[in-house]
ZAMARGU-4260 file (C-alpha; in steps of 0.2 Angstrom, whole numbers, plus 5000, padded with zeros to 4 digits):
<rodrens>
0) 4999/5000/5000 | 5006/5017/4994 | 5009/5031/5006 | 4993/5040/5001 | 4984/5025/5002
5) 4987/5021/5017 | 4983/5039/5021 | 4966/5039/5012 | 4962/5022/5022 | 4961/5032/5040
10) 4951/5044/5031 | 4939/5032/5029 | 4942/5024/5046 | 4939/5039/5054 | 4922/5041/5044
15) 4916/5024/5048 | 4920/5027/5067 | 4911/5044/5069 | 4894/5038/5058 | 4893/5023/5070
20) 4893/5035/5084 | 4881/5047/5077 | 4895/5060/5074 | 4896/5062/5058 | 4892/5078/5050
25) 4886/5078/5031 | 4878/5093/5021 | 4860/5095/5020 | 4852/5102/5004 | 4842/5116/5008
30) 4824/5115/5001 | 4817/5134/4996 | 4799/5134/4995 | 4792/5142/4980 | 4775/5137/4978
35) 4769/5145/4994 | 4762/5128/4999 | 4752/5127/5017 | 4753/5114/5032 | 4756/5100/5032
40) 4767/5103/5015 | 4776/5119/5020 | 4794/5116/5026 | 4796/5129/5042 | 4814/5132/5046
45) 4820/5134/5064 | 4838/5129/5061 | 4844/5145/5052 | 4851/5161/5061 | 4841/5172/5050
50) 4833/5182/5064 | 4825/5193/5057 | 4819/5183/5043 | 4828/5198/5032 | 4837/5185/5021
55) 4822/5184/5007 | 4818/5202/5012 | 4814/5210/4993 | 4821/5228/4996 | 4839/5219/4999
60) 4837/5209/4986 | 4837/5225/4977 | 4850/5231/4982 | 4861/5215/4979 | 4855/5215/4960
65) 4860/5234/4959 | 4875/5230/4966 | 4879/5217/4953 | 4874/5229/4939 | 4884/5242/4946
70) 4899/5233/4953 | 4899/5215/4945 | 4898/5199/4954 | 4913/5202/4963 | 4926/5210/4969
75) 4941/5202/4959 | 4954/5207/4969 | 4961/5209/4987 | 4956/5224/4997 | 4975/5230/4996
80) 4976/5229/4975 | 4960/5237/4968 | 4946/5225/4979 | 4941/5239/4990 | 4926/5250/4982
85) 4916/5264/4988 | 4904/5250/4994 | 4916/5243/5007 | 4918/5261/5012 | 4901/5264/5016
90) 4896/5249/5022 | 4912/5253/5036 | 4905/5269/5041 | 4887/5262/5042 | 4893/5250/5055
95) 4906/5262/5063 | 4888/5274/5067 | 4878/5259/5071 | 4890/5254/5084 | 4899/5267/5089
100) 4916/5262/5085 | 4929/5273/5074 | 4933/5260/5061 | 4930/5244/5054 | 4936/5230/5042
105) 4926/5218/5032 | 4930/5199/5030 | 4922/5186/5020 | 4916/5175/5033 | 4914/5177/5051
110) 4928/5162/5057 | 4939/5171/5045 | 4936/5188/5054 | 4939/5180/5072 | 4955/5169/5068
115) 4964/5183/5060 | 4958/5196/5074 | 4969/5184/5088 | 4981/5177/5075 | 4986/5195/5069
120) 4985/5204/5085 | 4991/5194/5099 | 5007/5186/5101 | 5015/5173/5113 | 5019/5188/5124
125) 5001/5188/5128 | 4987/5182/5140 | 4971/5180/5134 | 4956/5176/5145 | 4941/5171/5139
130) 4924/5163/5143 | 4923/5143/5143 | 4911/5143/5131 | 4918/5153/5118 | 4918/5151/5098
135) 4929/5136/5090 | 4933/5152/5078 | 4941/5161/5092 | 4949/5146/5102 | 4958/5143/5083
140) 4964/5162/5082 | 4971/5161/5099 | 4981/5144/5098 | 4987/5150/5081 | 4992/5166/5089
145) 5004/5158/5104 | 4994/5169/5118 | 4994/5160/5133 | 4974/5155/5135 | 4966/5155/5153
150) 4947/5151/5154 | 4936/5158/5164 | 4916/5148/5170 | 4903/5152/5159 | 4895/5170/5160
155) 4904/5169/5178 | 4909/5187/5182 | 4918/5179/5200 | 4927/5165/5190 | 4934/5178/5178
160) 4939/5191/5192 | 4948/5180/5200 | 4958/5172/5186 | 4962/5194/5182 | 4967/5194/5199
165) 4979/5178/5199 | 4987/5185/5183 | 4990/5202/5191 | 4997/5194/5205 | 5009/5184/5195
170) 5015/5197/5186 | 5009/5192/5169 | 4992/5203/5168 | 4979/5199/5155 | 4979/5207/5140
175) 4961/5205/5134 | 4947/5198/5143 | 4936/5190/5129 | 4916/5185/5130 | 4901/5182/5115
180) 4887/5194/5117 | 4875/5180/5114 | 4880/5160/5115 | 4876/5153/5101 | 4872/5134/5108
185) 4866/5141/5124 | 4857/5157/5118 | 4861/5163/5134 | 4867/5183/5135 | 4884/5186/5143
190) 4885/5200/5156 | 4894/5215/5148 | 4893/5230/5159 | 4901/5219/5172 | 4914/5211/5162
195) 4918/5230/5155 | 4921/5235/5172 | 4933/5221/5176 | 4945/5225/5159 | 4944/5241/5167
200) 4950/5239/5182 | 4964/5227/5176 | 4969/5236/5162 | 4965/5223/5148 | 4955/5227/5134
205) 4936/5219/5130 | 4933/5210/5117 | 4915/5203/5111 | 4909/5191/5098 | 4894/5198/5093
210) 4889/5187/5080 | 4872/5180/5086 | 4869/5198/5093 | 4872/5211/5080 | 4856/5216/5073
215) 4843/5212/5086 | 4851/5215/5101 | 4862/5232/5107 | 4876/5230/5114 | 4876/5236/5133
220) 4894/5244/5132 | 4905/5247/5119 | 4920/5234/5117 | 4937/5238/5115 | 4937/5225/5099
225) 4919/5220/5092 | 4917/5208/5080 | 4899/5206/5072 | 4893/5194/5056 | 4882/5198/5043
230) 4875/5179/5040 | 4864/5178/5057 | 4851/5193/5060 | 4855/5202/5043 | 4853/5187/5034
235) 4866/5191/5022 | 4886/5185/5024 | 4902/5191/5028 | 4909/5199/5044 | 4917/5214/5049
240) 4928/5219/5065 | 4926/5235/5072 | 4939/5245/5084 | 4952/5259/5085 | 4958/5265/5069
245) 4976/5260/5078 | 4969/5244/5078 | 4961/5242/5059 | 4976/5250/5053 | 4987/5235/5061
250) 4975/5220/5053 | 4977/5228/5037 | 4994/5230/5036 | 4994/5213/5044 | 4979/5200/5043
255) 4986/5187/5031 | 4967/5182/5030 | 4962/5198/5022 | 4978/5203/5013 | 4977/5187/5003
260) 4959/5184/5002 | 4948/5192/4986 | 4939/5207/4996 | 4919/5204/5002 | 4910/5207/4984
265) 4904/5226/4984 | 4886/5219/4981 | 4887/5210/4993 | 4892/5224/5006 | 4877/5236/4998
270) 4866/5224/5003 | 4871/5222/5018 | 4870/5240/5021 | 4851/5240/5019 | 4850/5226/5031
275) 4858/5236/5044 | 4847/5250/5041 | 4830/5239/5040 | 4836/5231/5057 | 4837/5247/5064
280) 4823/5255/5059 | 4809/5242/5057 | 4798/5232/5066 | 4805/5217/5066 | 4817/5214/5082
285) 4800/5218/5092 | 4791/5206/5082 | 4805/5193/5085 | 4804/5195/5104 | 4787/5194/5103
290) 4790/5175/5095 | 4805/5173/5109 | 4788/5175/5123 | 4776/5168/5114 | 4788/5152/5112
295) 4793/5152/5129 | 4773/5153/5136 | 4770/5139/5123 | 4783/5128/5130 | 4777/5130/5147
300) 4760/5125/5145 | 4765/5110/5135 | 4776/5104/5149 | 4791/5104/5135 | 4807/5110/5147
305) 4819/5121/5138 | 4836/5132/5144 | 4836/5148/5151 | 4836/5159/5135 | 4829/5174/5131
310) 4837/5175/5112 | 4832/5169/5096 | 4841/5155/5102 | 4830/5140/5115 | 4838/5125/5116
315) 4829/5107/5123 | 4840/5096/5131 | 4839/5077/5125 | 4855/5072/5131 | 4859/5058/5122
320) 4865/5057/5103 | 4855/5044/5094 | 4838/5052/5103 | 4843/5068/5098 | 4845/5062/5079
325) 4829/5054/5079 | 4820/5068/5085 | 4825/5080/5073 | 4823/5069/5059 | 4806/5064/5066
330) 4801/5082/5066 | 4809/5084/5048 | 4798/5072/5039 | 4783/5083/5047 | 4792/5098/5037
335) 4800/5104/5053 | 4819/5108/5051 | 4827/5112/5068 | 4847/5110/5074 | 4852/5091/5080
340) 4868/5097/5090 | 4879/5084/5098 | 4900/5083/5103 | 4911/5090/5100 | 4898/5107/5098
345) 4892/5105/5115 | 4899/5092/5130 | 4896/5074/5129 | 4878/5071/5137 | 4873/5087/5135
350) 4866/5085/5117 | 4851/5096/5111 | 4839/5101/5101 | 4843/5119/5093 | 4827/5130/5090
355) 4830/5148/5082 | 4818/5158/5080 | 4812/5173/5068 | 4803/5187/5064 | 4797/5178/5049
360) 4788/5164/5060 | 4771/5164/5062 | 4763/5161/5080 | 4755/5144/5070 | 4772/5139/5066
365) 4776/5139/5082 | 4760/5131/5086 | 4765/5118/5075 | 4783/5114/5080 | 4779/5114/5100
370) 4763/5101/5098 | 4774/5089/5084 | 4790/5089/5098 | 4776/5088/5113 | 4770/5073/5107
375) 4788/5065/5100 | 4794/5067/5118 | 4778/5061/5125 | 4781/5044/5114 | 4799/5044/5120
380) 4796/5045/5137 | 4783/5030/5135 | 4797/5021/5125 | 4810/5023/5140 | 4796/5018/5154
385) 4792/5003/5146 | 4810/4997/5142 | 4814/5000/5159
</rodrens>
């Protein structure tokens, strides 16, 4: 067997093992309902991050089409060559006005932005204190930077303070304190005001990954570095890092992911600019919050236990991998798409259905989901009682 064939055999063995454990990740072809079918035929998506329902907004689609007509469908080059257009500049300025920051830098994805942020700005001389449940992209970027990573208990201000105090007493003070605004799997929100006070007290910068909050939940503080994405509440694609001019200038000059990538398309920038305005000026946020409250009220009525969250991300703990996959598949056969979350995305034993709400959902959609889920959970409980 050749070395390459042996390598391929190892890949195949890993995939087989993951499949046997229910951990194999596979793509699923998204279905776009162009027929406007009514239930039970219509598919309702409770798995996407389109919190404000802007992904198919007609005004945003028109802005995208106009961008293509003006600039073409791609930027054609790195932003440092000829890929930086007026559309990029105007989006950056709009984001800064919205978030209260001095400067912004656009990336093609949130993962790329987060990795680049930490990999570029920090070195082995730095110590970063971060929430235990930080996103994989932040962890990868910190690892690539060589900085020392110290974790604090999730959303625990006292734990963060203990770590910062310990580092200060050792003579290795933290450079940055890092958290998310809304955590992607639990849906809970960080105590940003208290963390900002800690960062000020210990002289470190506060970095907030606002991927799942920007657009529907304004931050309680202005962080030193603010990461936002366009693929959640704004319904688009891409991301941005916002900060002081010095930070952004340094990233422009040193971020390999920025320097050596083709820039985000100008058309996408024009679409996102409209999305930012719509998120800020429309009634969509109020509709989303009303749907969250309705969902919580109905789960209580039906006796469905949910995780503590006031965000669009609502979790139903299912614990077991196979049970999680089976429940998600059963809902799927009824035209109800939910996320089936399992390790390594969440710790072993904390599998869950991740239900994401949108301003585009109607109360009848939520009723349909929860009625089906209640029946399935009751069936599973009866089965477990029968075999125990």
